[in-house]
N, C-alpha and C positions, 0 to 999 in steps of 0.2 A: 906631068900627071902620072904617067906610067911608072916613073921612078918613085914617085910618092907612095904608090900602091905597093911596089916591091919592098920598099923600106919599111912600111907598116906591117907587112907580112913577116919580114925577117924578125921583128920584135916578138911575135907570138909563136914562131916556129919552135917546136920542141927539138931538143938535140939528143934525147936519150931513147929515141924510137929505134928498135932494131930493124934491119933490112929484112923484109919478108915479101913473099910472092904469092900468087894464087896457088892453091893446094897445100900451103903450109898450115900447120895446126898452131894456133896462138891462143893465149889467155889475155883477154882485155879486162883490167881491173878498173871498173867504172864507178865513180862517185854517185851516190843516190842520196838526195836530200829529202828527208821526210820530216816536215815541220821544222823544228829547230835541231834535229839530229841529222848527222851525216854518216853514211856508212859506205864501205866499198864492197861491190858485188863482182865477183869474177864471171866472166862470160867466156867459156872455152869452146872452140870450134875450128872449122876449116875455112880459110879465106877463099871465097868463091869468085870475087871480083875486086879490082881496084879501079877507081875512076879519077880522072883528073891528075894534075901534077902531085907529086907526093906531099909537098908542103901544104897545099890547099885542097886536096882531094878527099875522097871517102874510100872506105873499104867496107865489104859486106862479109860478115862471119856467119856461118851456118852450123847449127848443132842439132842433135836429136835429143829431145827431152820428153820422156815418157812415151816414146814411140811416135812422137809428132815432131816434124822438122820446124825448127825456129831459126829465122834469119833476123839479123839485126845490122843496120848500117851505122857506122861510126865515122865522123869527120876525124881526120888524122891528128889535127892540132886542136881538138876540143879541149877546154879547160877541165871538163869532167872526166877525162881519161886520166887515171892516176898513173898507170903503167901498162905497157904491152910486153908480154913475155912470149918468146918463140920457143915452143915445145918440140916441134918436129918439122922438118922440111919435107915437103911433098914433091913427087915428080909427076907433073901433068904436062900435057902438050898444048893446052889452050889457055887463053887469057881470061875467058869466062867459062867457068866449069858449072854451068846451069844443069848439065846432065845428071848431077848428083841428086837433084830433086826427085827424079823418077826412080832412083835405085834405092833398095832396101838392104839391110843386113850387111853381110860381108862384101857384097858388091859395091856398096857405097864407100868403101875404104879407098884411101889414096896410097899408093906405093910411096915408100920412103926414099928420099933422094940422098944418096951417099956422096958427099962432096961439099963444095962451097961455092956460093955465088960470087961472080965477079962483076964489076961495074960495066964491062963490055956487053954483057948478055942483054 
């Protein structure tokens, strides 16, 4: 039974997702269906958390829109996600960076990470 679940998950796993972590700035191009029309809406923000295994998990992206914080949770392998672009790598020391919710202005920025991620981290 467990093997059947893994096999079905492998069929829907996207291969073109970049490796990103908490603190990274990403652009998620999300398909929105309005009636019989379909359009792609970009959502750019900082990844504040990742949950679950990467193939079947979710990630939360936070942005400031009009002075108000907006957070959106995306399933990693959602068929509505057109693409995910990594804009900037962030340097944070926590896996859940909820403290950004209380910060405003320049304090809410994440320092840029100079280097590359390895699979051992």
